[in-house]
C-alpha positions in Angstrom: -2.8 -15.0 22.1 -6.3 -13.7 21.6 -7.0 -12.4 18.2 -7.0 -8.7 17.6 -9.9 -7.3 15.7 -8.5 -7.1 12.2 -10.0 -3.7 11.3 -8.2 -2.2 14.3 -4.7 -3.3 13.1 -3.2 -0.6 11.0 -0.6 -1.7 8.4 1.5 0.8 6.5 3.1 -0.1 3.2 5.7 2.3 1.7 6.0 1.8 -2.0 3.5 0.7 -4.6 5.7 -1.5 -6.8 5.0 -5.1 -7.5 5.9 -6.1 -3.9 4.0 -3.3 -2.1 0.9 -3.5 -4.3 0.8 -7.3 -4.0 1.0 -7.1 -0.2 -1.8 -4.5 -0.1 -3.9 -6.7 -2.4 -3.4 -9.7 -0.2 -3.8 -8.2 3.3 -6.5 -5.9 2.1 -8.6 -8.9 0.9 -8.0 -10.5 4.3 -9.7 -7.4 5.9 -6.6 -5.8 7.5 -6.6 -2.0 7.6 -4.0 -1.2 5.0 -2.6 2.2 3.9 -0.3 2.2 0.9 2.0 5.2 0.2 3.2 5.6 -3.4 5.2 8.5 -4.7 3.9 8.2 -8.3 0.5 8.7 -9.8 0.0 5.0 -10.5 1.2 1.7 -9.1 4.0 -0.6 -10.3 6.2 1.8 -12.1 9.6 0.3 -11.1 12.2 -1.5 -13.1 11.2 -3.4 -16.2 10.1 -7.0 -15.9 8.4 -9.2 -18.6 9.2 -12.8 -17.8 7.8 -15.3 -15.4 11.2 -16.9 -14.8 9.5 -20.3 -14.3 12.4 -22.3 -13.0 15.0 -19.7 -13.8 15.3 -20.8 -17.4 16.8 -17.5 -18.4 19.8 -17.9 -16.0 22.3 -20.6 -16.5 24.5 -19.2 -13.8 22.2 -19.7 -10.8 22.0 -22.9 -8.8 19.5 -25.7 -9.2 18.2 -24.9 -5.7 17.3 -21.4 -6.8 15.7 -22.7 -10.0 13.5 -25.1 -8.0 12.4 -22.3 -5.8 11.6 -20.0 -8.7 9.5 -22.8 -10.3 7.4 -23.1 -7.2 7.1 -19.3 -6.8 6.2 -18.9 -10.5 3.3 -21.4 -10.2 2.0 -19.5 -7.1 2.4 -16.2 -9.0 0.6 -17.5 -12.1 -2.3 -18.7 -10.0 -2.6 -15.3 -8.1 -2.2 -13.1 -11.1 -3.6 -15.0 -14.2 -4.6 -11.7 -15.8 -1.0 -10.6 -16.0 0.3 -13.6 -17.9 1.1 -13.6 -21.6 0.8 -17.3 -22.5 3.4 -17.4 -25.3 6.4 -19.8 -24.9 10.1 -19.1 -24.9 12.8 -20.4 -27.2 16.3 -20.8 -25.8 19.1 -20.6 -28.3 22.9 -20.9 -27.9 24.9 -19.0 -30.5 27.8 -20.8 -32.1 30.1 -18.3 -30.2 28.9 -19.6 -26.8 31.4 -21.7 -24.9 28.7 -24.1 -23.8 26.2 -26.3 -25.7 22.4 -26.9 -25.6 22.8 -30.4 -24.2 24.2 -28.8 -21.0 20.8 -27.2 -20.4 18.9 -30.5 -20.5 19.7 -32.0 -17.0 18.2 -28.9 -15.4 15.1 -28.9 -17.6 14.6 -32.6 -16.8 14.9 -31.8 -13.1 12.4 -29.0 -13.4 10.0 -31.2 -15.3 10.0 -33.7 -12.4 9.6 -30.9 -9.9 6.6 -29.6 -11.9 5.0 -33.0 -11.9 5.4 -33.2 -8.1 3.7 -29.8 -7.7 0.8 -31.0 -9.8 0.6 -34.2 -7.8 0.1 -32.1 -4.7 -2.5 -29.9 -6.2 -3.9 -30.4 -9.8 -4.5 -26.6 -9.9 -0.7 -26.2 -10.1 -0.8 -27.3 -13.7 -0.5 -23.7 -15.0 2.5 -24.2 -17.3 0.8 -26.7 -19.6 1.1 -30.5 -19.5 4.4 -31.5 -17.7 5.3 -33.7 -20.7 5.3 -30.6 -22.8 7.3 -28.5 -20.4 10.1 -28.3 -22.9 10.8 -29.6 -26.3 14.0 -29.8 -28.3 14.3 -29.1 -32.1 17.0 -30.5 -34.3 18.4 -28.6 -37.3 16.5 -30.9 -39.6 13.2 -30.2 -37.8 13.8 -26.4 -38.0 14.6 -26.7 -41.7 11.3 -28.5 -42.1 9.3 -25.9 -40.2 10.9 -23.2 -42.4 8.8 -24.4 -45.3 5.6 -24.3 -43.3 3.1 -21.4 -43.5 2.8 -19.1 -40.5 -0.1 -19.7 -38.2 -2.0 -16.6 -37.0 -3.1 -18.2 -33.7 -0.4 -20.9 -32.8 -1.6 -23.8 -30.7 1.2 -26.2 -30.9 5.0 -26.0 -30.2 5.6 -26.6 -33.9 3.3 -23.7 -34.9 5.1 -21.4 -32.4 8.5 -22.4 -33.8 7.7 -21.6 -37.4 8.4 -17.8 -37.3 11.7 -18.6 -35.5 12.6 -21.2 -38.1 11.9 -18.7 -40.9 13.8 -15.8 -39.4 16.8 -17.2 -37.5 20.3 -17.4 -39.0 20.9 -21.1 -38.8 24.7 -20.6 -39.3 24.9 -18.5 -36.2 23.2 -20.9 -33.7 23.8 -24.3 -32.2 21.3 -27.1 -32.4 19.1 -28.2 -30.9 16.9 -25.2 -30.2 14.8 -25.6 -27.0 11.3 -24.4 -26.5 10.2 -24.0 -22.8 6.8 -23.1 -21.3 8.3 -19.9 -19.9 5.6 -17.2 -20.2 5.6 -13.5 -20.4 4.2 -11.0 -17.8 2.7 -7.7 -18.4 3.6 -4.9 -16.0 0.8 -2.5 -17.1 -1.9 -5.1 -16.5 -0.6 -5.8 -13.0 -0.6 -2.1 -12.3 -4.2 -1.7 -13.6 -5.6 -4.8 -11.8 -4.0 -3.9 -8.5 -5.3 -0.3 -8.7 -8.8 -1.4 -9.6 -9.0 -4.0 -6.8 -7.4 -1.8 -4.1 -9.7 1.1 -5.0 -12.7 -1.2 -4.3 -11.5 -2.4 -0.9 -13.0 -0.3 1.9 -10.2 -1.3 4.3 -7.5 -0.1 2.0 -6.4 3.6 1.7 -4.4 4.4 -1.4 -2.2 7.5 -0.8 -0.9 8.1 -4.3 1.4 11.1 -5.1 2.6 10.8 -1.4 6.2 11.2 -0.3 7.1 9.7 3.1 9.8 11.8 4.7 10.0 10.5 8.2 9.4 7.3 10.2 9.7 7.3 14.0 9.0 4.5 16.5 6.0 5.1 18.7 7.2 3.7 22.1 3.8 3.9 23.6 2.1 1.7 21.0 5.3 -0.1 19.9 4.2 0.8 16.3 5.4 3.5 13.9 4.5 7.2 13.2 4.8 8.0 9.6 5.1 11.5 8.2 4.3 12.2 4.6 3.5 15.0 2.2 0.4 14.8 -0.1 -1.0 17.8 -2.0 1.6 20.0 -0.4 0.2 19.2 3.0 2.2 17.4 5.7 0.5 14.6 7.6 1.5 12.2 10.4 -0.4 8.9 11.0 0.3 6.1 13.5 0.5 2.4 12.4 1.0 -0.9 14.2 3.2 -2.5 11.5 5.4 -1.1 8.7 6.2 -2.8 5.4 9.1 -1.2 3.5 8.5 -1.9 -0.1 10.2 1.2 -1.4 12.2 -0.7 -4.1 15.6 0.7 -4.8 15.0 3.4 -2.1 14.5 0.8 0.6 17.7 1.9 2.3 16.3 5.4 3.0 13.6 3.9 5.2 16.2 1.6 6.9 18.3 4.7 7.6 15.3 6.4 9.3 14.8 3.3 11.5 18.5 2.6 12.2 17.9 -1.0 10.8 20.9 -3.1 9.9 21.4 -3.6 6.2 23.6 -4.9 3.4 22.3 -4.4 -0.1 23.0 -3.3 -3.7 21.1 -1.3 -6.2 21.3 -2.0 -10.0 20.0 0.3 -12.7 18.2 -1.6 -15.5 16.8 -0.7 -18.9 15.1 -2.6 -21.6 14.6 -1.2 -25.1 11.4 -0.9 -27.1 11.6 -1.5 -30.8 9.0 -1.7 -33.6 9.3 -4.1 -36.5 7.2 -3.0 -39.5 5.6 -5.8 -41.5 5.5 -8.4 -38.7 2.4 -7.1 -36.9 0.4 -10.3 -37.7 3.1 -12.8 -36.8 3.0 -14.4 -33.4 6.6 -14.8 -32.2 7.6 -16.7 -29.0 10.2 -15.0 -26.9 13.7 -15.9 -28.0 16.6 -15.9 -25.6 20.1 -16.0 -27.0 22.5 -17.0 -24.3 25.8 -15.3 -23.9 28.4 -14.2 -21.4 27.2 -11.2 -19.4 29.3 -8.0 -19.8 30.9 -9.1 -23.1 30.0 -8.0 -26.6 28.3 -11.4 -26.9 26.1 -10.9 -23.8 22.7 -12.6 -23.5 20.1 -11.1 -25.9 16.3 -11.3 -25.2 13.7 -10.8 -27.9 10.4 -10.3 -26.2 7.2 -9.9 -28.3 4.3 -7.6 -27.6 1.2 -7.1 -29.9 1.4 -4.7 -32.8 4.9 -5.5 -33.9 6.6 -4.2 -30.8 9.5 -6.0 -29.2 11.2 -5.4 -25.8 15.0 -6.0 -26.1 17.6 -6.8 -23.6 21.3 -7.1 -24.4 23.6 -7.9 -21.5 26.5 -5.9 -22.9 27.9 -2.6 -21.7 26.5 -0.7 -24.7 22.9 -1.9 -24.1 21.4 -3.0 -20.8 24.5 -2.9 -18.6 26.0 0.4 -17.4 29.3 1.4 -16.0 28.7 2.2 -12.3 25.1 0.9 -12.7 25.6 -1.5 -9.8 26.3 0.1 -6.4 26.4 -1.1 -2.8 25.5 0.6 0.4 28.1 2.3 2.6 29.1 2.0 6.2 27.2 5.2 7.0 24.0 4.6 5.0 21.8 1.7 4.0 20.9 3.5 0.7 23.3 2.6 -2.2 24.0 5.8 -4.1 23.4 5.6 -7.9 25.0 8.3 -10.0 23.0 11.5 -10.7 22.7 10.5 -14.4 20.7 7.4 -13.4 18.6 9.4 -10.9 17.9 11.9 -13.7 16.7 9.1 -16.0 14.4 7.7 -13.2 13.0 11.0 -12.0 13.0 13.0 -15.3 13.5 11.4 -18.6 16.0 10.0 -21.1 17.7 12.1 -23.8 16.5 11.3 -27.3 20.2 10.7 -28.3 20.7 8.0 -25.7 17.4 6.4 -26.4 18.3 6.2 -30.1 21.8 5.0 -29.5 21.1 2.2 -27.1 17.9 1.0 -28.8 19.7 0.8 -32.1 22.6 -1.1 -30.4 20.0 -3.6 -29.1 18.4 -4.0 -32.5 21.9 -4.6 -34.0 22.7 -7.1 -31.2 19.5 -9.2 -31.9 19.8 -8.9 -35.7 23.1 -10.9 -35.5 20.8 -13.9 -35.1 17.6 -12.6 -36.7 18.9 -10.8 -39.8 15.6 -9.4 -41.0 15.1 -7.7 -37.6 17.8 -5.2 -38.7 15.0 -3.1 -40.3 13.4 -2.5 -36.9 13.2 1.0 -35.5 13.0 2.7 -32.1 9.5 2.1 -30.7 9.5 4.4 -27.7 11.6 5.4 -24.7 13.1 2.5 -22.8 11.4 0.7 -19.9 13.7 1.3 -17.0 14.3 1.6 -13.3 16.5 0.5 -10.4 16.3 -2.7 -8.5 17.3 -3.5 -5.0 19.4 -6.7 -4.5 19.9 -7.8 -0.9 23.3 -8.9 0.3 26.4 -8.7 -1.9 25.8 -11.3 -4.6 24.7 -9.6 -7.8 23.7 -13.0 -9.3 21.1 -13.6 -6.5 17.7 -14.3 -8.0 15.7 -15.8 -5.1 15.0 -13.5 -2.2 11.8 -12.5 -0.4 11.8 -10.4 2.8 13.7 -9.8 6.0 12.6 -8.5 9.5 15.5 -6.4 10.9 13.3 -4.7 13.5 10.2 -5.5 15.5 7.0 -4.9 13.6 9.0 -4.1 10.5 9.3 -6.0 7.2 11.7 -5.1 4.5 10.7 -6.5 1.1 13.6 -7.8 -0.9 12.3 -9.6 -3.9 14.6 -9.7 -6.9 12.1 -11.5 -9.2 8.5 -10.4 -9.3 7.4 -14.0 -9.1 8.7 -14.2 -5.5 5.9 -12.0 -4.1 3.8 -14.8 -2.7 6.6 -16.3 -0.7 7.3 -12.8 0.6 3.7 -12.4 1.6 3.7 -15.8 3.3 6.6 -14.8 5.5 4.8 -11.6 6.5 1.6 -13.5 7.1 3.5 -15.7 9.6 4.6 -12.5 11.4 1.0 -11.3 11.5 -0.1 -14.7 12.9 2.5 -14.5 15.6 1.3 -10.9 16.5 -2.3 -12.1 16.7 -3.4 -10.0 13.6 -4.4 -13.1 11.7 -5.5 -16.7 12.4 -3.0 -19.5 11.8 -5.1 -21.1 9.1 -4.6 -18.1 6.9 -1.0 -19.1 6.1 -0.7 -20.0 2.4 -4.2 -18.9 1.5 -4.4 -18.4 -2.3 -8.1 -18.4 -3.1 -9.0 -14.8 -3.5 -11.5 -13.3 -5.9 -9.6 -10.4 -7.3 -8.5 -12.3 -10.4 -12.0 -13.5 -11.3 -13.9 -10.3 -10.4 -12.0 -7.9 -12.6 -13.9 -6.8 -15.7 -11.6 -7.5 -18.7 -12.8 -4.5 -20.7 -12.2 -2.1 -17.8 -8.8 -3.8 -17.0 -7.6 -3.4 -20.6 -8.7 0.3 -20.7 -7.0 1.0 -17.4 -3.8 -0.8 -18.5 -3.7 1.1 -21.8 -4.3 4.4 -20.0 -1.4 3.8 -17.7 0.9 2.9 -20.6 -0.1 6.0 -22.6 0.3 8.3 -19.5 3.8 7.0 -19.1 4.5 7.7 -22.8 4.6 4.1 -24.0 2.7 2.6 -26.9 -0.8 1.4 -26.0 0.1 -2.0 -27.4 2.6 -2.6 -24.6 -0.4 -2.9 -22.2 -1.7 -5.9 -24.0 -0.9 -9.6 -24.3 -0.2 -11.8 -27.3 -2.0 -14.8 -25.8 -4.5 -14.3 -23.0 -5.4 -17.9 -22.3 -3.3 -21.1 -22.0 -3.8 -23.4 -24.9 -4.5 -26.9 -23.6 
């Protein structure tokens, strides 16, 4: 097939979340004519995410195969978005009430270490999670007791230095030993939003249609493409495109309905709570994950540090992160799963002060079971929240990328943000088959967006986005901006 001039191929992307923004960033830098439609005033405003999930370390219940895929995807993501990564490690803890034990986690960590070594052997640039021999480290009770006597380190560089604040604050009678430290890093949603906006605004072949609502999509039988109708600034428009990427997040089913595309999916409402802990502003904590059975009062707890004494909290209990009727499936007559109106009100309007206080305090109480001094923490802001699409009917699914239910139509289905590069590779293959791109483009990763961004401008844009969304400025920043070798 002869190559089509790239600038003449028009790609429409509906939805400017992590999936849609990343696709625009990738294909825009390849010179394709991309138009991105986003309902909000800024990009990447979907459900909360803050972990890389390198190897799926936060999920015991998923398969080894999914963990291996997540490891590869996380390495790709880290290389594509280095300015988003908070290079602080994660400590995994099993409470004494947990039915399993820490030793049960070790076979998977050994498996992932070998996989990580294999990725580095293929390409030394894949060494983005530190040295493979340091991928994880276990700490006995005696070692933790020893670290408890050490002074805090303002800029930790070693695993021991990172573990000191955990040793000083954790209730050793409530947890099993050993504790495990993993090179599982944090991700910053606001920095991805800022970096994507700045890069896309500078690309001449990309049109950003912010504050735009797509209300109709019709197939154009003459061009075999799509006619998209949308409203912007109270004016209705209709434009024609050759290819449509549906990255509408939890509203993906609405576009499927317009196209009559086959579907099977769920939507889950998610929230994470923002707390502030006075007096610990100068302490560098790793993230700490306390495993537990989802949906019970002892559900997993996640203690995720931000600068300035802020912590994002998850508690997989029905009083904190999980909601009755918060997980819904599509019906026989519509691809769009229907969340209850109270969830839609939270997403489109706001939370009540009462619910913010109640659930954030429940999250603080949940984590202070294991970190007693954290009991003094207070509500830091409104929660981070949103709804997430899950393809199929398995709510534990973590690895998914994209499907192609119609010609010239891609439906983004990522569950974890670190899956975006595999999603893009699958769409790239479609574009190669259609003659939009040359075959040697598949798997391309060497773009300049990460190195060309000005850090001062990026920081200011990220902070501005956070403030405009009524979050503390500190949530737009990282604890550790560079990996310590």
